[in-house]
KEKE-3310 file (N, C-alpha, C; in steps of 0.2 Angstrom, whole numbers, plus 5000, padded with zeros to 4 digits):
npx = (5277:5266:5255:5257:5255:5242:5239:5244:5254:5258:5271:5271:5276:5290:5288:5275:5273:5283:5284:5285:5291:5294:5306:5314:5306:5296:5304:5308:5296:5291:5301:5301:5288:5290:5300:5292:5283:5291:5296:5306:5321:5328:5320:5314:5309:5296:5291:5291:5281:5270:5269:5267:5254:5246:5245:5239:5227:5229:5243:5244:5236:5244:5255:5249:5246:5259:5264:5256:5259:5251:5238:5239:5245:5262:5270:5277:5272:5278:5281:5284:5279:5266:5262:5263:5254:5242:5243:5240:5227:5219:5214:5224:5234:5239:5252:5259:5271:5266:5252:5236:5226:5233:5238:5226:5221:5230:5229:5215:5215:5223:5215:5216:5211:5200:5207:5212:5211:5212:5220:5233:5239:5251:5243:5235:5241:5251:5264:5279:5285:5300:5291:5279:5266:5258:5254:5245:5233:5229:5227:5213:5207:5214:5216:5215:5230:5246:5256:5264:5275:5279:5292:5303:5314:5326:5320:5307:5309:5313:5301:5293:5299:5297:5283:5281:5280:5283:5295:5300:5310:5306:5313:5314:5303:5296)
npy = (5685:5689:5686:5694:5708:5721:5730:5734:5744:5752:5760:5766:5768:5759:5750:5743:5744:5748:5763:5770:5785:5801:5808:5819:5828:5830:5836:5848:5854:5856:5863:5875:5880:5882:5892:5902:5905:5908:5897:5888:5881:5872:5863:5846:5836:5831:5839:5851:5849:5847:5859:5867:5862:5867:5880:5879:5867:5863:5861:5849:5841:5841:5834:5821:5818:5817:5807:5796:5796:5804:5798:5785:5774:5768:5755:5742:5729:5724:5709:5701:5709:5710:5697:5695:5704:5698:5686:5691:5692:5702:5720:5733:5748:5763:5774:5787:5796:5797:5803:5801:5797:5791:5779:5773:5771:5761:5751:5748:5743:5732:5724:5725:5735:5733:5727:5738:5749:5762:5776:5787:5800:5811:5822:5823:5828:5839:5839:5832:5815:5812:5817:5814:5818:5812:5800:5803:5806:5794:5787:5787:5776:5764:5749:5744:5740:5734:5741:5740:5747:5747:5750:5757:5766:5776:5787:5782:5773:5782:5790:5780:5778:5791:5791:5781:5768:5750:5744:5738:5735:5734:5724:5715:5707:5692)
npz = (5982:5975:5983:5994:5993:5994:5985:5968:5960:5945:5934:5918:5903:5898:5908:5907:5894:5880:5873:5857:5855:5848:5854:5852:5845:5855:5865:5859:5856:5869:5875:5867:5871:5885:5884:5878:5889:5899:5908:5919:5912:5919:5925:5925:5910:5912:5922:5916:5906:5914:5920:5908:5904:5914:5910:5898:5892:5879:5877:5883:5875:5863:5868:5870:5857:5852:5859:5855:5841:5833:5835:5833:5842:5844:5850:5860:5870:5886:5889:5901:5911:5907:5908:5922:5927:5922:5930:5942:5945:5950:5953:5946:5947:5940:5939:5930:5919:5907:5896:5902:5893:5883:5889:5893:5880:5875:5884:5883:5869:5870:5878:5892:5900:5909:5920:5926:5939:5942:5933:5934:5926:5917:5914:5925:5937:5948:5951:5946:5947:5956:5966:5978:5976:5965:5970:5980:5973:5969:5981:5987:5980:5982:5990:6008:6016:6011:5998:5982:5971:5954:5943:5930:5931:5940:5946:5948:5958:5968:5969:5974:5987:5992:5993:6002:5998:5994:5983:5967:5953:5935:5929:5939:5941:5944)
capx = (5276:5259:5250:5259:5252:5235:5239:5250:5254:5263:5273:5268:5281:5296:5286:5270:5274:5288:5281:5289:5290:5299:5308:5317:5300:5293:5308:5308:5289:5291:5306:5298:5283:5293:5303:5287:5280:5296:5296:5313:5324:5331:5315:5313:5304:5290:5288:5289:5275:5265:5268:5263:5247:5243:5244:5234:5227:5231:5249:5244:5234:5249:5259:5245:5247:5266:5265:5252:5261:5245:5232:5240:5251:5267:5272:5278:5271:5283:5278:5285:5275:5259:5260:5263:5247:5237:5243:5238:5220:5216:5215:5230:5234:5245:5255:5264:5271:5262:5246:5231:5222:5238:5238:5219:5220:5233:5226:5209:5217:5226:5210:5218:5208:5196:5211:5215:5206:5213:5226:5235:5244:5254:5238:5231:5245:5254:5271:5281:5289:5299:5287:5274:5259:5253:5251:5239:5228:5227:5225:5206:5205:5217:5213:5219:5235:5253:5256:5270:5276:5284:5294:5309:5318:5328:5314:5301:5311:5313:5294:5290:5302:5294:5276:5281:5278:5288:5297:5304:5311:5302:5317:5314:5297:5298)
capy = (5692:5691:5686:5699:5715:5722:5735:5734:5751:5752:5765:5763:5767:5755:5745:5739:5745:5753:5768:5773:5792:5805:5812:5826:5832:5831:5841:5854:5857:5858:5869:5881:5882:5885:5899:5907:5906:5909:5892:5886:5876:5868:5857:5839:5837:5829:5844:5856:5847:5848:5867:5870:5860:5872:5886:5877:5860:5862:5858:5842:5838:5840:5828:5815:5817:5815:5800:5791:5797:5807:5794:5777:5773:5763:5752:5735:5727:5721:5702:5699:5713:5708:5690:5696:5707:5693:5681:5693:5691:5708:5726:5736:5755:5766:5781:5787:5803:5797:5805:5795:5794:5786:5773:5770:5769:5755:5746:5746:5740:5726:5720:5725:5741:5731:5726:5744:5752:5770:5779:5794:5802:5818:5827:5823:5830:5846:5839:5826:5810:5808:5820:5809:5820:5808:5795:5806:5805:5787:5784:5785:5771:5758:5745:5744:5735:5736:5743:5739:5751:5744:5755:5755:5771:5778:5792:5778:5771:5788:5791:5775:5780:5797:5789:5776:5762:5746:5745:5734:5737:5730:5718:5710:5704:5685)
capz = (5981:5973:5989:6000:5993:5993:5979:5964:5956:5940:5930:5911:5898:5901:5913:5904:5887:5877:5868:5852:5855:5845:5860:5849:5843:5861:5869:5855:5857:5876:5876:5864:5875:5891:5882:5877:5895:5905:5913:5919:5908:5923:5927:5921:5905:5914:5926:5911:5902:5919:5920:5902:5905:5919:5907:5893:5891:5872:5877:5885:5869:5859:5871:5868:5849:5851:5862:5851:5834:5830:5836:5832:5846:5842:5856:5861:5877:5890:5891:5908:5915:5905:5911:5929:5928:5921:5935:5949:5946:5954:5949:5946:5947:5936:5940:5925:5916:5901:5896:5904:5888:5879:5893:5892:5873:5874:5888:5879:5863:5872:5882:5899:5903:5915:5925:5929:5943:5941:5930:5935:5921:5918:5914:5931:5942:5948:5952:5943:5951:5962:5971:5980:5975:5961:5974:5984:5969:5969:5988:5988:5976:5984:5996:6014:6016:6008:5991:5978:5965:5950:5938:5927:5932:5947:5948:5950:5965:5972:5970:5979:5993:5995:5995:6007:5995:5992:5976:5963:5946:5931:5927:5945:5941:5943)
cpx = (5269:5254:5251:5256:5245:5234:5245:5249:5260:5265:5270:5274:5288:5294:5281:5271:5280:5285:5287:5288:5296:5301:5311:5311:5297:5297:5308:5301:5289:5295:5304:5292:5285:5297:5298:5284:5285:5296:5304:5315:5327:5327:5316:5308:5297:5287:5287:5283:5269:5263:5265:5256:5243:5241:5238:5233:5229:5238:5249:5241:5239:5254:5256:5246:5254:5267:5261:5254:5254:5239:5233:5246:5256:5270:5273:5276:5277:5280:5279:5280:5267:5257:5259:5256:5242:5237:5241:5231:5217:5217:5222:5229:5240:5246:5260:5265:5269:5255:5241:5227:5227:5238:5231:5218:5223:5230:5219:5210:5219:5221:5212:5215:5204:5200:5213:5210:5206:5220:5227:5241:5247:5249:5234:5235:5248:5262:5273:5285:5296:5294:5281:5267:5255:5250:5245:5233:5225:5225:5218:5204:5208:5214:5218:5224:5241:5252:5263:5270:5281:5286:5301:5315:5320:5322:5308:5303:5311:5306:5291:5293:5298:5286:5276:5278:5284:5289:5301:5305:5308:5306:5317:5308:5299:5292)
cpy = (5693:5691:5691:5706:5716:5726:5734:5740:5751:5759:5762:5762:5764:5750:5740:5739:5749:5757:5770:5781:5796:5810:5819:5831:5834:5837:5848:5858:5860:5864:5875:5884:5885:5891:5904:5909:5907:5903:5889:5880:5871:5862:5851:5840:5836:5835:5850:5855:5849:5856:5870:5868:5864:5878:5885:5870:5858:5859:5850:5838:5836:5834:5822:5813:5815:5808:5795:5792:5799:5802:5787:5776:5767:5761:5745:5733:5723:5714:5700:5702:5711:5702:5691:5699:5702:5688:5684:5692:5696:5714:5729:5744:5757:5773:5782:5795:5803:5800:5800:5792:5789:5779:5769:5767:5762:5749:5743:5741:5733:5721:5720:5731:5739:5729:5732:5748:5760:5771:5786:5796:5809:5823:5828:5826:5837:5845:5832:5821:5812:5811:5815:5812:5816:5802:5797:5806:5798:5784:5783:5779:5764:5755:5746:5739:5738:5737:5742:5743:5748:5749:5753:5760:5773:5783:5788:5775:5776:5790:5786:5776:5786:5796:5784:5769:5757:5746:5740:5737:5732:5723:5713:5706:5696:5682)
cpz = (5979:5978:5994:5999:5991:5986:5975:5959:5951:5937:5923:5906:5901:5906:5910:5897:5885:5872:5863:5851:5851:5850:5858:5848:5850:5865:5865:5856:5864:5878:5873:5869:5882:5890:5882:5884:5901:5910:5913:5915:5912:5926:5922:5915:5907:5918:5921:5907:5907:5919:5914:5902:5909:5915:5901:5892:5883:5872:5879:5879:5864:5861:5869:5861:5848:5853:5858:5843:5831:5830:5835:5836:5844:5848:5856:5869:5880:5893:5898:5912:5914:5909:5919:5931:5928:5927:5942:5950:5951:5950:5950:5946:5943:5938:5935:5923:5909:5902:5898:5898:5883:5883:5892:5885:5872:5878:5885:5873:5865:5877:5890:5903:5909:5921:5929:5932:5942:5938:5932:5930:5922:5918:5920:5937:5942:5949:5949:5948:5951:5967:5972:5979:5970:5965:5978:5980:5968:5976:5989:5985:5978:5990:6002:6013:6012:6001:5988:5972:5961:5944:5935:5928:5939:5950:5951:5957:5970:5974:5975:5986:5996:5996:6000:6004:5994:5985:5973:5956:5941:5930:5933:5946:5940:5939)
residu = (MET:LYS:SER:PHE:TYR:SER:ASN:TYR:ILE:PHE:ASP:PHE:ASP:GLY:THR:ILE:ALA:ASP:LEU:SER:ILE:ASP:TRP:ASP:GLU:CYS:ARG:ALA:PHE:VAL:ASN:LYS:GLY:CYS:LYS:GLU:HIS:GLN:ILE:SER:ASN:GLU:LEU:SER:LEU:SER:GLN:LYS:ILE:ILE:ASP:LEU:GLY:LYS:ILE:SER:HIS:ASP:TYR:LEU:ASP:VAL:ILE:TYR:GLN:ILE:GLU:THR:THR:LYS:GLY:ALA:PRO:LYS:TYR:THR:LEU:ILE:ALA:THR:THR:ILE:ASN:PHE:ILE:LYS:SER:LEU:ASN:LYS:GLU:ILE:TYR:ILE:ILE:SER:HIS:ASN:HIS:SER:LYS:THR:ILE:ALA:ASP:ILE:LEU:THR:LYS:GLU:GLY:LEU:ILE:ASN:SER:CYS:GLN:LYS:ILE:ILE:GLY:ILE:ASN:ASP:ILE:ASN:PHE:ALA:LYS:PRO:ASN:SER:GLU:PRO:TYR:GLN:HIS:ILE:GLN:PRO:TYR:ILE:LYS:LEU:GLY:SER:SER:LEU:TYR:ILE:GLY:ASP:ARG:GLU:THR:ASP:ARG:GLN:PHE:ALA:GLU:SER:ALA:ASN:LEU:ASP:PHE:ILE:PHE:THR:ASN:GLU:ILE:ILE)
# end
């Protein structure tokens, strides 16, 4: 698998690290903002965050604070993925529903930021996965050749399919 792909694109939370996020706080904050701005409650949490971010970046700043528990991220690295990334000996890319600053903070702290060519976070996109729009943001940075997206959720698999990427679940990394 390692020699087959030109590009390795990863999800973040649940794939590279498990973030300790207060999801109740996050949902309450997002749902309050959606109610105030008449954003449909039927949307996914990620799409609600994106739509609120279009209204004001202040919403995205609060999401960053929630993800990093007010500046000190609590997380556990996923050893299998970290070892796989180190064994690749090539640049990786990240497309995630986490804030790009959260991702960069953790990768920097863990000495992995230089392995990452480009991060596309929830603050960089207009449509949540499984929509393929996040992939369009990363395309200018990837090398010619085949690409593999690695994630932990069914929406990650659907995203890879919509972006015409090969896909494996995190637990399938050898």
